[in-house]
N, C-alpha and C positions, 0 to 999 in steps of 0.2 A: 219317704226316701229324699235325698239329697239331692241338691240338683248336679254334684259332681257324680253320685251314682248314678242320675239317670243318662248324664252324657256318656258316661263309660258304657253303658248299655246300649245307648245310641250307636255308640264308635263300634262296639261287636259286631253288632248288626250289619254296619256299613262295610266292614272289614270282610265278613262272610261274603256280601255279596260281591265286591272286589276280589274275594279269593287271597285277599290280602295275609298270608300266614304268619308271618312275623308280626304284625299288627294285632291279628287275633290270639294268637299264643300269647303275648305280652298282656293285653288287656284281659283275658281270662285269669290270667295269673293272678293280676292288679286287684281283680274283682274279689278273687278267692281271698288274697292277703286282708283286703278291705274288711271282707266279710269275717275273717277268722280273728282280727284285731277287735272288730265290735261286739263278736261272743266273748272275747277274753273279758274284754271291758263291763258287759252287760247282760250277758245272757242270750240265748238263742234268737230272741226277737230284737236287740237292740241295733241302732243303726247309728254310725259315726257322724259325728258333725265335721265340718267343712275341715277345720283346722287337724283334728286327728286324722282325716283321711290324705289330708296333706303330707303328714309326717308320715303315714306310710308310704307314698309315693317317693317322697326323699330317701326312705329306708331302701325302696327296691333299686332307686338310681344308685344308691350308695355301694348295695349289695354286687349291680354291674359294675361299677366303677372298680372294686376290688378286683371282681373276676379279670377285667381287661387289664390288670397290671400283671395278675398272676399269668396271664396267657401269653403276654409280651414278653416277662423272663422265661417262659416256657418255650419260645418260638412260635405260638399257634397264632399267628396274626390273622388268620382266618376267625376264629373263635372271639379275637378281640372286637374284630369288624362286626362281626354278629352281635356280640354284647353293645356297641355301639348303636347299634342301628336300634337295639331294643331301647337304650337310652333315649334316643330322638322321640319316639313313641311317647315314653312315660313324662318327658320333659314339657309337652304341651298342655299338659295338665296344672303345671304350676304357675303360680303369677310371675310378673316379668320381675327380674331380679334387680337390686338396688344398685345404682351404678357407684363407682369409687367415692365421687365427691358425696352422693346421698350417705355411704357408709360412713364416711368420716365424719360428715354431719352429726349422724345419730351418735356415732362413741362420743364425739365433744359434748353434745347435748347430756346424754348420760352421765358422763363424767360431773359435769358441772352440775346436774342435778344430785346426784350423791354426794357430791362435794369429797370425791376421793383424789387423795395425793400421792397414795403409793398401791405399790402391788398389791398389799393385805386386801384391799379393798376391791381387789376385782372380780369378786365371787358376785358381790352385790350389783358390781356396774353389769357385767354380763346378764346377770337375770333379767334387769331393766331392759339393756339392750336387746335381748331373745326377743323380750314382748314387743319393744318397737317394732324390730324388725318382722317381725310375724312371719317369719320363714321365707322372707326375701333375699336372704344374704346366708352364706355357709358360716357355720358357728367356726371352722377354723379361722377364717378369713376374720370377721369379729374378733376373735381372741387375739391375734396378731396385732390388730388395730390398737385395742386396749391395752396391750401389753407396750406399744410403741410410746402411747402416750402417757403411761404410767411411769415409764422407765424414766 
């Protein structure tokens, strides 16, 4: 079992003891989503590595962000607040995000490494950039920065 899975199990136990129903519900759903992704990837006995587990966590956060937007459009602020609380629980498992300056430096380095001069080469730049960022920055932000530099 990975350290992240162990941490999630420990936090589930802590949430049970503290009677923190929000954290408990979110962590159980996260554990289930990680196990489901592992089964999809390699069968019943498979275990996800850290990178794949973090991708599952990001997906869970993205789903909740989409729900928040829908709830706000529907006038259900109470449900949007509930989803925001769940996001706060999930974000504890993500590595620290890159600052704006760090993202800009990574974009510049990736563009120069590829030798990109036009938007045609954006795909190659984004592939390298995503590897370098290792999930510490939102792909939408990375894409916008690359577009600014290559335009």
